[in-house]
VOBA-1610 file (N, C-alpha, C; in pm, whole numbers, padded with zeros to 5 digits, always signed):
BEGIN
Met-06315-03306+03360Met-06207-03247+03286Met-06244-03103+03294Lys-06163-03061+03266Lys-06109-02887+03308Lys-06255-02829+03215Ser-06280-02689+03202Ser-06347-02592+03138Ser-06350-02551+03044Ile-06499-02581+02913Ile-06392-02525+02745Ile-06468-02418+02834Arg-06376-02268+02657Arg-06502-02151+02678Arg-06579-02160+02613Lys-06688-02092+02665Lys-06803-02075+02568Lys-06758-02035+02408Pro-06830-02101+02280Pro-06777-02011+02190Pro-06825-01907+02146Leu-06730-01839+02097Leu-06790-01706+02028Leu-06906-01691+01940Thr-07016-01623+01895Thr-07094-01636+01802Thr-07095-01590+01735Tyr-07181-01554+01594Tyr-07147-01526+01478Tyr-07291-01521+01419Asp-07258-01380+01311Asp-07435-01385+01270Asp-07502-01415+01139Phe-07502-01617+01103Phe-07558-01620+00956Phe-07691-01720+00883Asn-07780-01513+00938Asn-07898-01563+00946Asn-07827-01499+00780Gly-08002-01572+00719Gly-07983-01572+00535Gly-07860-01638+00460His-07724-01673+00562His-07679-01765+00505His-07724-01976+00490Val-07673-02033+00385Val-07655-02155+00455Val-07529-02225+00374Ala-07557-02291+00510Ala-07445-02441+00559Ala-07468-02517+00485Phe-07317-02588+00442Phe-07340-02792+00405Phe-07308-02850+00461Val-07274-02968+00537Val-07204-03044+00626Val-07189-03189+00601Thr-07121-03243+00606Thr-07164-03379+00528Thr-07050-03472+00680Gly-07072-03571+00745Gly-07127-03625+00822Gly-07150-03605+00934Ala-07289-03541+00923Ala-07282-03475+01028Ala-07424-03538+01096Gly-07381-03708+01095Gly-07510-03699+01202Gly-07474-03737+01331Asn-07345-03738+01329Asn-07316-03745+01415Asn-07135-03711+01509Gly-07144-03689+01640Gly-06941-03691+01621Gly-06965-03438+01548Ile-06766-03482+01499Ile-06779-03325+01493Ile-06892-03306+01396Gly-06894-03325+01311Gly-07045-03316+01197Gly-07153-03242+01236Glu-07176-03355+01368Glu-07328-03339+01397Glu-07303-03150+01493Ala-07197-03173+01585Ala-07183-03073+01681Ala-07099-02927+01539Ala-07086-02930+01422Ala-07101-02821+01331Ala-07206-02798+01286Ala-07356-02881+01273Ala-07437-02849+01196Ala-07517-02790+01329Arg-07521-02785+01403Arg-07545-02777+01540Arg-07533-02588+01582Ala-07382-02585+01536Ala-07351-02505+01527Ala-07370-02328+01414Phe-07300-02373+01295Phe-07408-02320+01211Phe-07510-02262+01231Ala-07622-02399+01312Ala-07802-02332+01281Ala-07794-02251+01398Ala-07728-02298+01496Ala-07704-02163+01631Ala-07665-02024+01585Ala-07635-02016+01516Ala-07554-01868+01457Ala-07634-01823+01337Gly-07738-01857+01327Gly-07880-01886+01172Gly-07913-01970+01103Ala-07760-01943+01098Ala-07755-02081+00893Ala-07892-02126+00887Ala-07866-02128+00782Ala-08009-02279+00740Ala-07949-02391+00709Val-07919-02523+00753Val-07778-02626+00725Val-07841-02719+00646Gly-07786-02801+00513Gly-07763-02900+00487Gly-07727-02988+00571Val-07761-03081+00643Val-07751-03200+00704Val-07727-03310+00640Val-07629-03365+00597Val-07590-03477+00520Val-07530-03587+00585Asp-07583-03723+00563Asp-07472-03851+00612Asp-07558-03906+00509Gln-07436-04037+00582Gln-07534-04157+00443Gln-07624-04237+00577Asp-07605-04189+00656Asp-07705-04215+00780Asp-07846-04160+00799Ala-07951-04162+00653Ala-08048-04066+00673Ala-08074-04050+00882Ala-08169-04169+00902Ala-08203-04161+01013Ala-08139-04129+01161Ala-08000-04067+01133Ala-07931-04028+01206Ala-07984-03868+01111Ala-07921-03867+00998Ala-07941-03688+01019Ala-08033-03644+01024Gly-08115-03733+01036Gly-08278-03644+01032Gly-08318-03574+01185Arg-08270-03688+01293Arg-08268-03709+01468Arg-08233-03497+01462Val-08120-03496+01402Val-08049-03401+01378Val-08072-03290+01346Val-08173-03309+01254Val-08273-03220+01193Val-08336-03206+01261Ser-08433-03289+01335Ser-08557-03242+01376Ser-08531-03222+01486Glu-08386-03166+01616Glu-08352-03093+01676Glu-08350-02982+01678Ile-08269-02935+01550Ile-08283-02830+01500Ile-08382-02754+01465Glu-08423-02814+01413Glu-08537-02748+01345Glu-08657-02712+01506Ala-08631-02816+01624Ala-08691-02718+01725Ala-08649-02599+01762Thr-08543-02587+01757Thr-08465-02441+01819Thr-08555-02345+01717Gly-08625-02398+01655Gly-08644-02245+01535Gly-08591-02234+01409Gln-08473-02318+01371Gln-08398-02285+01275Gln-08452-02414+01125Lys-08384-02391+01051Lys-08375-02422+00891Lys-08278-02521+00899Ala-08297-02647+00904Ala-08198-02785+00796Ala-08259-02836+00722Leu-08229-02976+00676Leu-08215-03000+00571Leu-08188-03168+00568Thr-08269-03260+00569Thr-08248-03427+00605Thr-08178-03423+00434Val-08072-03433+00455Val-07926-03523+00272Val-07888-03618+00290Glu-07976-03795+00290Glu-07879-03882+00271Glu-07757-03957+00133Cys-07605-03972+00180Cys-07546-03876+00111Cys-07424-04032+00133Asp-07377-04084+00064Asp-07311-04135+00010Asp-07145-04095-00072Val-07017-04012+00066Val-06939-03925-00030Val-06887-04010-00145Thr-06886-04130-00136Thr-06813-04234-00233Thr-06863-04193-00317Asp-06987-04183-00379Asp-07092-04141-00493Asp-07134-03995-00569Glu-07010-03989-00612Glu-06981-03848-00708Glu-07117-03794-00716Ile-07241-03912-00803Ile-07396-03841-00846Ile-07400-03891-00693Gln-07463-03903-00636Gln-07491-03847-00423Gln-07439-03738-00386Val-07306-03717-00464Val-07262-03568-00383Val-07338-03432-00473Lys-07310-03468-00601Lys-07393-03366-00656Lys-07556-03363-00640His-07644-03446-00565His-07793-03475-00545His-07856-03346-00481Ala-07677-03409-00340Ala-07715-03315-00211Ala-07664-03243-00206Val-07569-03177-00322Val-07510-02984-00321Val-07661-02959-00350Asn-07733-03019-00531Asn-07809-02941-00551Asn-07943-02923-00423Ala-07918-03000-00322Ala-08117-03039-00304Ala-08114-02972-00210Thr-07985-02900-00125Thr-07951-02836-00021Thr-07985-02633-00130Val-07904-02613-00229Val-07931-02532-00305Val-08133-02479-00344Glu-08106-02587-00367Glu-08293-02548-00397Glu-08375-02564-00287Ala-08336-02647-00156Ala-08433-02627-00051Ala-08393-02507+00031Phe-08314-02377-00045Phe-08219-02234+00079Phe-08239-02146-00017Gly-08143-02184-00152Gly-08155-02103-00276Gly-08010-02102-00280Arg-07920-02057-00172Arg-07808-02083-00258Arg-07747-02152-00183Leu-07504-02149-00137Leu-07488-02233-00071Leu-07354-02149-00017Asp-07323-02071+00134Asp-07244-02013+00154Asp-07093-02059+00175Met-07174-02190+00301Met-07071-02204+00384Met-07085-02382+00399Ala-06958-02478+00366Ala-06934-02621+00417Ala-06850-02684+00445Phe-06872-02730+00497Phe-06792-02863+00647Phe-06746-02983+00607Asn-06657-03006+00517Asn-06658-03153+00474Asn-06607-03226+00546Asn-06643-03296+00672Asn-06607-03362+00755Asn-06633-03535+00798Ala-06704-03645+00643Ala-06718-03688+00667Ala-06577-03793+00621Gly-06560-03882+00711Gly-06394-03940+00690Gly-06474-04029+00796Ile-06388-04190+00813Ile-06371-04269+00830Ile-06192-04356+00823Met-06165-04432+00983Met-06035-04466+00974Met-06065-04628+01048Leu-05976-04719+00969Leu-05997-04851+01034Leu-05863-04910+01091Pro-05900-05010+01156Pro-05847-05087+01214Pro-05657-05039+01230Pro-05594-05070+01238Pro-05454-05002+01214Pro-05453-05151+01138Val-05316-05157+01061Val-05286-05298+00987Val-05108-05301+00960Asp-05043-05395+00943Asp-04902-05378+00863Asp-04951-05375+00770Ser-04847-05254+00682Ser-04868-05229+00559Ser-04853-05341+00450Ala-04722-05423+00510Ala-04761-05557+00417Ala-04854-05601+00425Ala-04900-05630+00480Ala-05070-05668+00487Ala-05183-05672+00478Glu-05205-05467+00459Glu-05277-05467+00417Glu-05375-05446+00245Glu-05480-05512+00305Glu-05572-05568+00135Glu-05659-05395+00052Ala-05608-05477-00086Ala-05625-05336-00176Ala-05857-05291-00134Asp-05907-05300-00095Asp-05984-05307-00068Asp-05997-05156+00048Ser-05953-05208+00130Ser-05948-05152+00272Ser-05898-05005+00212Phe-05790-05045+00196Phe-05699-04878+00062Phe-05796-04833+00041Asp-05881-04881-00086Asp-05997-04856-00201Asp-06090-04740-00046Arg-06124-04804-00001Arg-06262-04793+00129Arg-06197-04628+00180Ile-06058-04630+00268Ile-06031-04541+00345Ile-06025-04399+00244Val-05977-04391+00111Val-05929-04325-00021Val-06032-04262-00021Ala-06151-04373-00041Ala-06316-04319-00115Ala-06376-04225-00079Val-06372-04253+00094Val-06449-04139+00203Val-06384-04090+00223Asn-06238-04069+00229Asn-06161-03946+00286Asn-06144-03843+00229Leu-06044-03929+00051Leu-05996-03808-00025Leu-06071-03783-00122Arg-06116-03879-00205Arg-06206-03895-00267Arg-06363-03800-00235Gly-06351-03815-00157Gly-06550-03812-00050Gly-06501-03613-00068Val-06373-03571-00015Val-06344-03436+00004Val-06343-03385-00177Trp-06240-03446-00253Trp-06287-03391-00371Trp-06432-03410-00494Ala-06469-03468-00474Ala-06662-03461-00503Ala-06696-03337-00431Ser-06720-03325-00286Ser-06799-03237-00185Ser-06714-03106-00226Met-06622-03108-00224Met-06548-02953-00302Met-06586-02954-00461Lys-06593-03046-00504Lys-06604-03041-00723Lys-06783-02933-00705Tyr-06871-02933-00685Tyr-06997-02971-00659Tyr-07020-02770-00535Glu-06982-02796-00493Glu-07039-02654-00372Glu-06917-02578-00460Leu-06806-02573-00518Leu-06708-02544-00635Leu-06802-02432-00708Gln-06868-02538-00788Gln-06978-02461-00868Gln-07093-02384-00798Gln-07110-02402-00728Gln-07185-02290-00724Gln-07156-02084-00665Met-07061-02207-00547Met-07022-02025-00526Met-06883-01982-00616Arg-06870-02087-00714Arg-06830-01957-00781Arg-06898-01894-00908Glu-07036-01979-00917Glu-07189-01881-00969Glu-07206-01729-00837Gln-07191-01749-00769Gln-07239-01644-00647Gln-07114-01544-00684Glu-07015-01597-00660Glu-06918-01507-00644Glu-06844-01523-00448Ser-06898-01593-00399Ser-06879-01585-00257Ser-06924-01757-00192Gly-06835-01750-00076Gly-06826-01928-00004Gly-06660-01906+00075Ala-06727-02027+00103Ala-06599-02069+00270Ala-06589-02207+00282Ile-06521-02270+00224Ile-06526-02459+00266Ile-06416-02429+00363Val-06464-02562+00420Val-06345-02627+00567Val-06339-02731+00548Asn-06259-02795+00545Asn-06186-02939+00522Asn-06170-03009+00633Cys-06188-03145+00656Cys-06103-03140+00763Cys-06026-03235+00719Ser-05907-03222+00794Ser-05817-03334+00728Ser-05789-03360+00933Ser-05691-03383+01027Ser-05678-03479+01074Ser-05496-03393+01106Leu-05457-03397+01271Leu-05322-03435+01240Leu-05215-03470+01186Gly-05274-03592+01154Gly-05222-03714+01081Gly-05183-03649+00947Gly-05255-03567+00901Gly-05210-03440+00777Gly-05055-03432+00790Leu-05052-03424+00954Leu-04893-03347+00898Leu-04765-03481+00953Val-04822-03581+01043Val-04693-03693+01111Val-04758-03716+01038Gly-04744-03919+01048Gly-04734-04061+01028Gly-04772-04101+01154Gly-04807-04211+01115Gly-04886-04374+01304Gly-04879-04418+01165Asp-04816-04544+01344Asp-04728-04685+01291Asp-04919-04798+01233Gly-04911-04840+01182Gly-05057-04945+01079Gly-05140-04821+01049Arg-05120-04720+00982Arg-05256-04637+00957Arg-05217-04519+00853Ala-05079-04639+00749Ala-05000-04546+00607Ala-05154-04461+00572Thr-05199-04570+00515Thr-05274-04546+00426Thr-05396-04372+00471Tyr-05439-04390+00662Tyr-05538-04323+00691Tyr-05443-04191+00663His-05303-04145+00706His-05215-04049+00700His-05219-04006+00614Ala-05207-04091+00491Ala-05233-04095+00397Ala-05304-03972+00308Thr-05413-04031+00349Thr-05578-03930+00310Thr-05519-03807+00383Lys-05573-03794+00500Lys-05554-03653+00575Lys-05375-03530+00550His-05345-03606+00470His-05254-03539+00396His-05240-03494+00301Gly-05318-03552+00153Gly-05396-03493+00060Gly-05528-03453+00102Val-05576-03416+00165Val-05680-03314+00235Val-05595-03221+00224Ile-05502-03179+00263Ile-05414-03054+00309Ile-05412-03000+00158Gly-05310-03102+00059Gly-05307-03061-00066Gly-05403-03029-00132Gln-05509-03109-00144Gln-05620-03033-00240Gln-05667-02830-00163Thr-05676-02881+00000Thr-05706-02757+00011Thr-05622-02649-00054Lys-05492-02655-00020Lys-05377-02535-00046Lys-05442-02528-00216Ser-05463-02621-00303Ser-05472-02622-00424Ser-05595-02543-00487Val-05690-02586-00427Val-05833-02472-00439Val-05788-02410-00410Ala-05773-02350-00298Ala-05698-02209-00283Ala-05718-02148-00345Ile-05535-02177-00387Ile-05500-02084-00465Ile-05590-02028-00637Gln-05685-02158-00650Gln-05765-02173-00789Gln-05876-02071-00778Tyr-05877-02055-00645Tyr-06069-01971-00683Tyr-06076-01871-00577Gly-05956-01865-00535Gly-05934-01634-00479Gly-05984-01595-00528Pro-05968-01582-00655Pro-06007-01495-00732Pro-06137-01510-00753His-06236-01581-00705His-06366-01589-00713His-06415-01573-00549Asn-06343-01560-00523Asn-06392-01426-00397Asn-06413-01606-00260Val-06384-01690-00265Val-06386-01820-00271Val-06329-01924-00146Arg-06286-01882-00058Arg-06231-01945+00069Arg-06186-02052+00099Val-06085-02130+00113Val-06110-02339+00174Val-05958-02362+00173Asn-06013-02379+00312Asn-05900-02365+00446Asn-05985-02569+00518Ala-05919-02611+00572Ala-05860-02703+00665Ala-05883-02652+00791Val-05899-02811+00906Val-05884-02780+01026Val-05861-02934+01067Arg-05724-02931+01120Arg-05661-03075+01179Arg-05661-03114+01329Pro-05757-03171+01336Pro-05855-03218+01464Pro-05704-03296+01542Gly-05702-03310+01706Gly-05632-03415+01718Gly-05755-03498+01774Thr-05720-03628+01875Thr-05796-03733+01916Thr-05935-03630+02050Ile-06007-03680+01911Ile-06156-03614+01955Ile-06258-03695+02062Ala-06331-03615+02164Ala-06384-03767+02168Ala-06509-03748+02112Thr-06480-03867+02046Thr-06664-03871+01958Thr-06754-03999+01932Pro-06841-04118+01892Pro-06869-04226+01874Pro-06745-04267+01849Met-06639-04217+01718Met-06567-04332+01649Met-06467-04336+01783Val-06387-04220+01805Val-06287-04296+01883Val-06345-04377+02034Asp-06487-04337+02080Asp-06457-04473+02150Asp-06527-04645+02134Arg-06557-04623+02010Arg-06520-04716+01983Arg-06411-04813+01959Met-06339-04709+01876Met-06158-04766+01918Met-06088-04818+02075Thr-06171-04693+02136Thr-06134-04742+02279Thr-06162-04835+02362Ala-06254-04909+02307Ala-06334-05015+02386Ala-06342-05120+02314Gly-06297-05110+02097Gly-06194-05244+02071Gly-06065-05240+02075Gly-05998-05145+02206Gly-05845-05201+02218Gly-05767-05139+02139Glu-05813-05078+02044Glu-05752-04982+01920Glu-05631-04827+02009Leu-05739-04806+02089Leu-05702-04654+02165Leu-05705-04687+02265Asp-05547-04634+02328Asp-05543-04621+02483Asp-05568-04479+02508Thr-05689-04417+02547Thr-05701-04309+02580Thr-05603-04186+02702Asp-05604-04272+02794Asp-05453-04222+02948Asp-05410-04171+02836Ala-05348-04284+02752Ala-05191-04240+02672Ala-05224-04160+02609Val-05331-04102+02526Val-05323-04001+02448Val-05373-03874+02527Val-05333-03922+02686Val-05420-03743+02698Val-05246-03740+02752Lys-05181-03814+02822Lys-05056-03735+02852Lys-04942-03709+02777Gly-05006-03722+02607Gly-04941-03666+02518Gly-04983-03544+02430Val-05105-03477+02577Val-05120-03360+02458Val-05144-03230+02542Pro-05059-03117+02529Pro-04966-03047+02608Pro-05131-03007+02676Leu-05234-03005+02678Leu-05329-02948+02737Leu-05388-03016+02809Arg-05340-03152+02822Arg-05405-03314+02905Arg-05551-03278+02938Arg-05568-03326+02812Arg-05776-03374+02813Arg-05749-03416+02602Leu-05864-03461+02640Leu-05900-03480+02495Leu-05953-03380+02422Gly-06009-03365+02298Gly-06040-03219+02224Gly-06224-03325+02213Gln-06293-03200+02228Gln-06473-03189+02234Gln-06494-03199+02119Ala-06649-03241+02039Ala-06622-03188+01873Ala-06685-03068+01867Glu-06700-03018+01961Glu-06754-02873+01993Glu-06651-02787+01950Glu-06482-02759+01971Glu-06438-02720+01972Glu-06396-02710+01833Ile-06372-02813+01734Ile-06342-02907+01655Ile-06439-02786+01555Ala-06625-02753+01635Ala-06679-02671+01496Ala-06629-02575+01490Ala-06594-02521+01646Ala-06591-02365+01667Ala-06514-02336+01554Ala-06463-02422+01576Ala-06315-02369+01492Ala-06377-02339+01277Ala-06399-02466+01261Ala-06544-02467+01173Ala-06590-02370+01116Val-06680-02333+01273Val-06721-02172+01200Val-06638-02060+01243Trp-06596-02046+01309Trp-06471-01907+01273Trp-06423-01908+01125Leu-06340-02017+01110Leu-06310-02012+00919Leu-06379-01993+00867Cys-06591-02017+00864Cys-06594-01940+00737Cys-06628-01835+00789Ser-06683-01845+00900Ser-06683-01633+00877Ser-06640-01496+00881Asp-06667-01362+00870Asp-06632-01305+00825Asp-06489-01196+00920Ala-06483-01345+01074Ala-06338-01362+01131Ala-06239-01376+01050Ala-06296-01432+00950Ala-06168-01471+00889Ala-06175-01501+00750Ser-06176-01358+00667Ser-06227-01283+00596Ser-06096-01314+00510Phe-05942-01314+00570Phe-05838-01240+00543Phe-05794-01407+00517Val-05876-01566+00571Val-05763-01695+00540Val-05835-01774+00465Thr-05704-01827+00360Thr-05705-01874+00301Thr-05623-02006+00312Gly-05642-02094+00263Gly-05493-02171+00235Gly-05457-02283+00333Ala-05537-02250+00458Ala-05436-02252+00584Ala-05477-02423+00616Ala-05402-02466+00714Ala-05484-02585+00786Ala-05470-02564+00949Leu-05522-02598+00992Leu-05545-02514+01136Leu-05508-02614+01191Pro-05414-02652+01319Pro-05469-02760+01394Pro-05529-02746+01527Val-05627-02810+01580Val-05685-02812+01726Val-05627-02905+01788Asp-05549-02942+01835Asp-05530-03026+01831Asp-05448-03074+02024Gly-05475-02960+02137Gly-05409-02939+02218Gly-05287-02925+02266Gly-05231-02900+02209Gly-05126-02914+02108Gly-04993-02959+02098Val-05052-03081+02055Val-05006-03251+01966Val-04838-03222+01893Thr-04964-03187+01777Thr-04846-03097+01727Thr-04710-02998+01688Ala-04761-02950+01754Ala-04625-02850+01816Ala-04467-02904+01857
//
């Protein structure tokens, strides 16, 4: 694999971050990146053991982190997760709403309503609920930065994945709309649009025959899969003062695919 440049570093000492889907993959990389920059981190995942492992490893570096078990499809759990993070660390400065799922491809004429509802509940409702309670705290502070995880699927369609792509388009619509509304409160809201990233989810898709990574790489101008740390770096940048005049954006981090 081609070398990856070392990401820029930021000073988030005294700041607090909240990351959903942080038990593995992109979310884990983001939680570690925020912590490495000095932030205290609410590590949020429905798998408490996975979140706890990430927290233990962050704490071993001398940084502060909190395990928060939460299913983002449940609004009350999301409310409690945000509140627990604020209670533990005193404020909320940054949030990366990363939790998401992808189900196997299906003929749109045969998709079950339960599958549709599950994807929408995690990928779209989960972002809605997370922003709802993050915004309440950030509005009170009159400051904050939110990054939502969309996908290259937020711009293009995908054979057999109409519902997934619909949710990722929807995340961008949510992002732009909330950015407009909360700009006057000094709250910035952006999205990242990852391409195909080497994560446990992609490993499972490859093992199950859903994804041919060699074929994917041939369609990527940079000729490789992305790394979770590269998406984390984009999220950290969007939350930093280096991006202080950036809001309502949907940043592609896809190796040039959507170009």
